[in-house]
C-alpha positions in Angstrom: 94.1 -18.8 185.5 92.4 -19.7 188.9 91.5 -16.5 190.7 93.1 -17.5 193.9 96.2 -18.3 191.9 96.9 -14.9 190.5 99.5 -12.7 191.7 98.4 -10.0 194.2 98.8 -7.1 192.3 96.6 -8.3 189.6 94.3 -9.0 192.3 94.4 -5.6 193.3 93.9 -4.3 189.8 90.9 -6.3 189.1 89.3 -5.2 192.4 89.9 -1.3 191.3 88.5 -1.8 188.4 85.7 -3.3 189.9 84.9 -0.6 192.4 85.7 2.2 189.7 83.2 0.6 187.5 81.0 0.7 190.5 81.5 4.3 191.5 80.6 5.5 187.6 77.5 3.6 187.9 76.5 5.3 190.9 77.5 8.7 189.8 75.5 7.8 186.9 72.6 7.3 188.7 73.0 10.2 190.9 73.1 12.3 188.1 69.8 11.1 186.8 67.6 11.4 190.4 69.3 14.2 190.9 70.3 13.1 194.8 73.7 11.8 196.0 74.5 8.5 196.0 77.2 6.2 197.2 78.8 2.9 197.0 79.5 0.5 199.6 83.3 -1.4 199.9 83.1 -3.6 196.6 83.7 -7.1 196.8 85.4 -8.0 193.6 85.5 -12.3 192.5 86.0 -14.4 189.6 84.2 -17.6 189.4 83.3 -20.0 186.6 79.8 -19.7 185.1 78.6 -23.1 186.2 80.0 -22.3 190.0 78.0 -18.7 189.9 75.0 -20.3 188.6 74.8 -22.6 191.6 75.3 -19.4 194.2 72.8 -17.5 193.1 69.8 -20.2 192.4 69.2 -20.6 196.3 69.5 -17.2 197.4 65.7 -16.0 199.1 63.7 -12.7 198.1 63.6 -11.4 194.6 66.4 -10.0 192.5 66.0 -8.4 189.2 68.2 -6.3 186.5 69.3 -5.2 183.4 71.5 -7.0 181.0 73.3 -6.3 177.7 75.7 -8.2 175.6 78.7 -6.3 174.1 81.2 -7.2 171.7 84.7 -5.8 170.4 88.0 -6.4 171.6 86.3 -8.2 174.5 82.8 -10.3 174.2 80.3 -11.3 176.2 77.4 -9.8 178.2 77.1 -7.7 181.4 74.4 -7.5 184.1 73.3 -6.1 187.2 70.9 -7.5 189.7 69.8 -5.7 192.4 68.0 -6.6 195.9 66.3 -4.2 198.2 67.2 -4.1 201.5 65.1 -1.3 202.5 62.5 1.0 200.9 63.6 3.5 198.7 63.3 5.3 195.0 66.9 4.2 194.2 65.3 0.6 193.6 62.0 2.3 191.3 64.7 4.0 189.4 67.0 0.9 188.8 63.5 -1.3 188.0 63.1 0.8 185.1 64.8 -0.3 181.7 66.1 3.2 180.4 67.6 4.3 183.7 69.0 0.9 184.4 70.8 0.7 180.8 72.7 4.1 181.6 74.0 2.6 185.1 75.0 -0.8 183.4 76.8 1.2 180.3 78.6 3.6 183.1 80.0 0.5 184.6 81.0 -1.5 181.0 82.2 1.9 179.8 84.0 2.7 183.0 85.7 -0.8 182.7 86.7 -0.8 179.0 88.1 2.8 179.5 90.4 1.4 182.4 92.1 -1.2 180.6 91.7 0.4 177.2 89.7 -1.8 175.1 86.8 -1.0 172.9 83.4 -2.8 173.2 80.2 -2.0 171.5 77.1 -2.2 173.9 73.5 -3.8 172.7 70.4 -2.5 173.8 69.6 -3.3 177.5 66.8 -5.4 178.7 65.1 -6.2 182.1 66.4 -9.5 183.6 65.0 -11.5 186.9 67.7 -13.6 189.0 66.1 -16.9 187.8 66.6 -16.0 184.1 69.8 -15.1 184.7 70.8 -18.2 186.3 69.1 -20.2 183.4 71.3 -18.3 180.9 74.4 -19.2 182.9 73.3 -22.7 182.7 72.9 -22.4 179.0 74.5 -19.6 177.7 77.1 -19.4 174.9 80.0 -18.9 177.5 78.7 -21.3 180.0 81.1 -24.2 178.9 84.3 -22.8 179.8 83.4 -19.1 180.6 84.1 -16.8 183.9 82.0 -14.2 185.6 83.4 -11.4 186.7 81.5 -9.9 189.9 81.3 -6.6 191.6 79.0 -6.6 194.5 78.8 -3.4 196.3 75.6 -1.6 197.4 74.3 1.8 196.5 73.3 4.1 199.4 71.3 7.3 199.0 69.9 8.8 202.4 68.4 5.9 204.0 68.1 3.6 201.2 70.5 1.0 201.0 70.3 -1.4 197.6 72.6 -4.1 197.2 73.8 -4.0 193.6 76.0 -7.0 191.7 77.6 -6.3 188.5 78.2 -9.5 186.3 80.6 -9.5 183.3 80.0 -12.9 181.8 83.3 -13.4 180.0 84.9 -16.2 177.1 88.4 -17.5 178.0 89.8 -15.4 175.3 88.2 -11.9 176.9 89.4 -13.2 180.1 92.9 -13.8 179.1 92.8 -10.4 177.2 91.7 -9.0 180.1 94.5 -10.4 182.1 97.3 -9.2 179.6 95.9 -5.4 180.2 96.0 -5.8 184.1 
């Protein structure tokens, strides 16, 4: 099913799921740094893995994040990439893999809870954008997979950090999600 051809209510449901997932991630970060962290308006998209690799490759600047695999009712991997728009301690916390793992796990748990499926999340590890692009081009879900993208910004005080969450899904997992929406 092409994202552009989905029924409006399914599109809105996916957007809300991405928004709630990002909100849970921001709340987890706020709890760790003991500061208020808000999110910007989320933009949600669903793209082929090969198209995602092409979209990410030409971007300028440094981007890095945390990645984890998951299995259960759906299978794939989750990742967030961060690019900083200004100086700030939010970036330092997100660079730290244990804290970043909590942020990513909060996003994954919120999405799985909303859709009522269970997943086991593997250990998180640090990832650079170039490594993520390489993985999209050669990973296990590349041939037929889709990437569910939630783009937002975490805002804390004067700090604004662009955060993009990615769920790399195989077709079975994507269809399972569509059934639940």
